[in-house]
Backbone as CSV, one residue per row, in Angstrom:
resi,resn,N_x,N_y,N_z,CA_x,CA_y,CA_z,C_x,C_y,C_z
1,MET,144.058,-57.460,-16.436,144.357,-56.600,-15.613,142.507,-55.798,-15.355
2,SER,142.122,-55.405,-14.770,140.774,-54.921,-15.309,141.050,-53.249,-16.237
3,VAL,140.150,-52.754,-16.726,140.287,-51.585,-16.981,139.220,-50.764,-16.265
4,LYS,140.706,-49.505,-16.276,139.838,-48.585,-14.880,139.009,-47.432,-16.259
5,LEU,137.726,-46.888,-15.621,137.063,-46.751,-16.560,136.775,-45.274,-15.850
6,THR,135.986,-43.846,-16.608,135.226,-42.805,-15.026,134.260,-42.979,-16.261
7,VAL,133.638,-41.844,-15.748,132.202,-41.317,-16.455,132.952,-39.928,-17.095
8,ASP,131.965,-39.860,-18.780,132.312,-38.979,-20.129,131.394,-38.031,-19.876
9,MET,131.740,-37.508,-18.995,130.219,-36.130,-18.542,131.097,-35.671,-19.609
10,ASP,131.711,-35.364,-20.854,131.287,-34.769,-22.226,130.763,-35.208,-23.075
11,LYS,130.437,-36.485,-22.829,128.948,-37.001,-23.901,128.064,-36.813,-22.858
12,ILE,127.975,-37.266,-21.580,126.499,-36.815,-21.355,126.402,-35.385,-21.218
13,GLY,126.867,-34.291,-21.293,126.977,-33.109,-20.207,125.892,-33.009,-22.731
14,ASN,126.678,-32.985,-23.036,126.491,-32.968,-24.466,124.529,-33.173,-25.048
15,ILE,123.889,-33.993,-23.547,122.660,-34.318,-24.679,121.492,-34.403,-23.076
16,MET,122.538,-32.984,-22.200,121.650,-32.356,-20.928,121.697,-30.966,-22.090
17,SER,121.448,-30.156,-23.044,121.178,-29.407,-23.354,120.744,-28.429,-23.080
18,VAL,119.021,-29.479,-22.374,117.694,-28.155,-21.888,118.011,-28.714,-20.858
19,PRO,117.704,-27.987,-19.753,118.013,-28.117,-17.928,116.409,-28.849,-17.957
20,TRP,116.820,-30.274,-17.328,115.861,-31.326,-17.434,115.336,-32.324,-18.006
21,ARG,115.819,-31.658,-19.604,115.196,-32.128,-20.419,115.822,-32.711,-21.684
22,ALA,116.475,-33.817,-21.213,117.490,-34.097,-22.006,116.961,-34.745,-23.675
23,ASN,118.119,-35.022,-24.888,117.268,-35.229,-25.559,118.010,-37.111,-25.826
24,THR,117.385,-37.391,-24.757,117.259,-39.275,-24.940,116.440,-39.095,-23.363
25,ASP,116.238,-40.389,-23.132,114.915,-40.432,-21.471,116.846,-40.923,-20.759
26,ASP,117.164,-41.433,-21.059,118.360,-42.129,-20.156,118.438,-40.800,-19.623
27,PHE,118.279,-39.911,-19.570,119.396,-38.376,-17.994,117.900,-37.028,-18.862
28,LYS,116.715,-38.387,-18.629,115.802,-36.692,-18.581,115.492,-36.017,-17.224
29,TYR,115.763,-37.081,-16.155,115.556,-36.035,-14.808,117.116,-35.300,-14.241
30,CYS,118.113,-35.067,-15.273,119.721,-34.398,-14.815,119.564,-33.036,-14.953
31,ASN,120.191,-31.979,-14.124,120.715,-31.101,-14.740,122.121,-30.414,-14.984
32,VAL,122.635,-30.242,-15.945,123.945,-29.708,-15.883,124.469,-28.531,-15.641
33,LEU,122.658,-27.602,-15.737,123.376,-26.431,-15.904,124.106,-25.267,-14.781
34,SER,124.320,-25.753,-13.375,125.108,-25.292,-13.421,126.176,-25.841,-12.281
35,GLY,126.416,-27.224,-13.708,128.302,-27.431,-13.737,128.113,-29.048,-13.805
36,ASN,128.635,-29.451,-14.188,129.020,-31.269,-13.965,129.985,-31.882,-13.039
37,THR,130.160,-32.529,-12.130,131.505,-32.229,-11.263,129.917,-33.245,-9.969
38,PRO,130.048,-33.898,-9.796,129.710,-34.450,-9.023,128.520,-33.896,-7.863
39,ARG,129.012,-32.788,-7.280,128.561,-31.459,-6.312,127.287,-30.573,-7.274
40,THR,127.212,-30.810,-8.386,127.367,-29.412,-8.937,125.884,-30.533,-10.177
41,ILE,126.153,-31.514,-10.327,124.620,-31.989,-10.788,123.993,-32.523,-10.462
42,ALA,122.314,-32.025,-11.026,121.572,-32.026,-10.601,120.660,-33.763,-10.983
43,ILE,120.265,-34.535,-9.610,119.978,-35.771,-10.461,118.147,-35.858,-9.465
44,ASN,117.504,-36.044,-10.003,116.319,-36.467,-9.751,116.062,-37.924,-9.154
45,GLU,116.897,-38.394,-8.975,117.454,-40.203,-8.648,115.392,-40.934,-7.942
46,SER,114.436,-40.157,-8.013,113.270,-41.344,-7.695,112.470,-41.991,-9.163
47,GLN,113.458,-41.606,-10.436,113.137,-41.858,-12.133,113.259,-43.098,-11.980
48,PRO,112.329,-43.725,-12.160,112.783,-45.262,-12.363,113.780,-45.621,-13.912
49,ILE,114.625,-45.360,-14.552,115.604,-45.058,-15.553,116.820,-45.588,-15.190
50,HIS,117.615,-46.812,-15.634,119.120,-47.631,-15.254,120.021,-46.467,-15.643
51,MET,120.087,-45.664,-16.403,121.591,-44.706,-16.639,121.512,-43.642,-15.381
52,LEU,120.374,-43.455,-15.381,120.089,-42.084,-14.371,120.505,-43.064,-12.717
53,GLN,119.914,-43.796,-12.807,120.477,-44.315,-11.654,121.848,-45.178,-11.391
54,ILE,122.375,-45.500,-12.111,123.901,-45.583,-11.994,125.096,-44.584,-11.644
55,LEU,124.044,-43.160,-12.707,124.766,-41.857,-12.743,124.739,-41.776,-11.215
56,TYR,123.760,-41.446,-10.169,123.074,-41.162,-9.492,124.278,-41.981,-8.270
57,ILE,124.719,-43.446,-8.384,125.090,-43.920,-7.564,126.555,-43.092,-7.895
58,LEU,127.229,-43.835,-8.901,128.719,-43.249,-8.799,129.024,-41.340,-8.538
59,LYS,127.607,-40.885,-8.782,128.129,-39.182,-7.801,127.523,-39.401,-6.677
60,GLU,127.155,-40.528,-6.136,127.650,-40.627,-4.802,128.797,-40.764,-3.940
61,ARG,129.393,-41.994,-5.047,130.826,-42.460,-4.954,131.886,-40.652,-5.304
62,SER,131.668,-40.394,-5.430,132.367,-39.435,-5.918,132.053,-38.095,-5.116
63,TRP,131.430,-38.032,-4.302,130.944,-36.246,-3.358,131.817,-36.264,-2.851
64,GLN,132.952,-36.457,-1.890,133.552,-36.433,-1.204,135.187,-35.500,-2.360
65,TYR,135.844,-35.772,-3.252,136.368,-34.907,-3.351,135.933,-34.423,-4.712
66,ASP,134.499,-34.254,-5.349,133.621,-33.564,-5.685,134.987,-34.119,-7.539
67,GLU,135.418,-35.157,-7.725,135.644,-35.533,-8.788,135.133,-36.756,-9.142
68,TRP,134.877,-37.327,-11.010,134.666,-38.476,-10.510,135.406,-39.542,-10.299
69,VAL,134.585,-41.088,-9.891,136.108,-41.556,-9.582,136.108,-42.387,-10.498
70,GLU,137.310,-42.915,-10.328,137.760,-44.203,-11.090,137.452,-45.378,-10.729
71,PHE,136.656,-46.497,-12.087,136.607,-47.809,-11.422,136.380,-48.541,-12.834
72,THR,136.881,-49.708,-11.875,136.431,-51.048,-13.412,134.513,-51.607,-12.932
73,GLU,134.781,-52.181,-14.120,133.353,-52.859,-14.686,132.861,-54.251,-13.496
74,LYS,133.437,-54.399,-12.895,133.406,-55.050,-11.341,133.022,-54.333,-10.943
75,GLN,133.895,-53.300,-10.248,133.389,-52.100,-9.301,132.061,-51.671,-9.132
76,LEU,131.610,-51.265,-10.644,130.769,-50.170,-10.767,129.000,-51.646,-10.704
77,THR,129.056,-52.812,-11.068,128.657,-53.526,-10.137,128.715,-53.810,-9.700
78,GLU,129.535,-54.073,-8.662,129.113,-54.315,-6.842,128.414,-53.199,-6.393
79,TRP,128.977,-51.908,-7.021,128.296,-50.320,-6.817,126.782,-50.870,-6.761
80,VAL,126.145,-51.133,-7.808,125.318,-50.910,-8.251,124.635,-52.653,-7.248
81,VAL,124.707,-53.346,-6.956,124.123,-54.779,-6.898,124.089,-54.346,-5.287
82,GLY,125.198,-53.214,-4.903,124.823,-52.466,-3.038,123.773,-51.904,-3.235
83,GLU,123.094,-51.225,-3.812,121.543,-50.992,-3.753,120.338,-51.587,-3.695
84,TYR,120.984,-52.393,-4.342,119.571,-53.548,-4.764,118.214,-53.698,-3.914
85,ASN,118.138,-53.524,-2.902,117.278,-53.231,-1.732,116.554,-52.551,-1.753
86,ILE,117.481,-50.817,-2.218,116.460,-49.599,-2.707,115.960,-49.809,-3.353
87,TYR,116.087,-50.692,-4.594,115.088,-50.839,-5.480,113.892,-51.695,-5.129
88,LEU,114.197,-52.534,-4.677,113.419,-53.585,-3.957,112.006,-53.291,-3.567
89,GLU,112.520,-52.804,-2.260,112.232,-52.592,-0.878,111.207,-51.166,-1.794
90,ASN,111.557,-50.851,-2.770,110.424,-48.980,-3.811,109.258,-50.316,-5.014
91,ASP,109.463,-51.255,-4.350,108.239,-51.951,-5.328,108.015,-50.891,-6.596
92,GLU,106.753,-50.353,-5.923,105.991,-49.243,-6.607,106.815,-48.556,-7.895
93,VAL,108.219,-48.347,-7.635,108.634,-47.644,-8.739,109.634,-48.208,-9.694
94,PHE,109.861,-49.321,-8.408,111.161,-49.584,-9.313,111.106,-51.641,-9.083
95,GLY,111.252,-52.109,-8.250,110.592,-53.686,-8.358,112.065,-54.051,-9.168
96,SER,111.746,-55.954,-8.910,112.379,-56.903,-9.225,112.304,-57.197,-10.345
97,ASP,111.838,-56.571,-11.444,111.849,-56.265,-12.670,113.259,-55.267,-13.083
98,PHE,113.113,-54.148,-12.600,113.650,-53.397,-12.585,115.066,-53.409,-12.566
99,VAL,115.753,-54.393,-11.208,116.463,-55.424,-10.889,117.457,-55.666,-12.247
100,LYS,115.882,-56.568,-12.406,117.264,-57.603,-13.343,117.543,-57.096,-14.249
101,GLN,117.747,-56.353,-14.151,118.069,-55.468,-16.133,119.147,-54.341,-15.498
102,PHE,119.598,-55.009,-14.527,121.128,-53.985,-13.973,122.213,-54.535,-14.440
103,PRO,122.163,-55.765,-14.472,123.905,-56.021,-14.978,123.978,-55.987,-16.682
104,LEU,123.115,-56.245,-17.444,122.598,-55.313,-18.734,122.633,-53.653,-18.793
105,MET,122.097,-53.006,-18.367,122.333,-51.898,-18.355,123.670,-51.076,-17.544
106,VAL,124.237,-51.907,-16.742,125.337,-51.461,-16.486,127.074,-51.994,-17.519
107,LYS,126.253,-52.237,-18.265,127.329,-53.221,-19.977,127.390,-51.703,-20.777
108,ARG,125.879,-51.435,-21.165,125.442,-49.807,-22.162,125.831,-48.850,-21.139
109,PHE,125.980,-48.664,-19.991,125.976,-47.837,-19.387,127.618,-46.935,-19.129
110,ILE,128.329,-47.645,-19.193,130.117,-48.228,-19.914,130.300,-48.091,-21.129
111,SER,129.420,-48.852,-22.381,129.813,-49.098,-23.564,129.166,-46.887,-23.982
112,GLU,128.542,-46.853,-23.936,127.989,-45.271,-24.181,128.549,-44.488,-23.289
113,TYR,128.708,-44.174,-21.669,128.362,-43.327,-21.387,130.570,-42.860,-20.422
114,CYS,130.823,-43.884,-20.400,131.963,-44.148,-20.087,133.618,-44.459,-20.983
115,LYS,133.984,-43.512,-20.289,135.752,-43.204,-20.970,136.730,-44.013,-20.120
116,ILE,138.056,-44.935,-21.512,138.555,-45.266,-20.219,139.829,-44.424,-19.964
117,LEU,140.666,-44.650,-19.074,141.498,-44.155,-18.638,142.584,-44.732,-18.747
């Protein structure tokens, strides 16, 4: 059986106390000042930061109901892989080396910024 997860916005929100300048590089380009739901959190997705990109992918998946979606590690990995072309096409900012790091970064995101349901 696969473990169901979701974004732990308490963990993420605690490190984003200053708008656009989180106390970690993982979410330096996020702002939860107006809220931490998928529709209210602001993310500058043009930045080459894996944690930020993963959160943005989850935000897009969660947009319709404005609630963070439930997912398994396999689902999250598939969603990230589905976006690889965007990162590969924008080689100036992201590129293949960035993409190669995603499998490890997905595991790290789950370990540090998700909660088990």
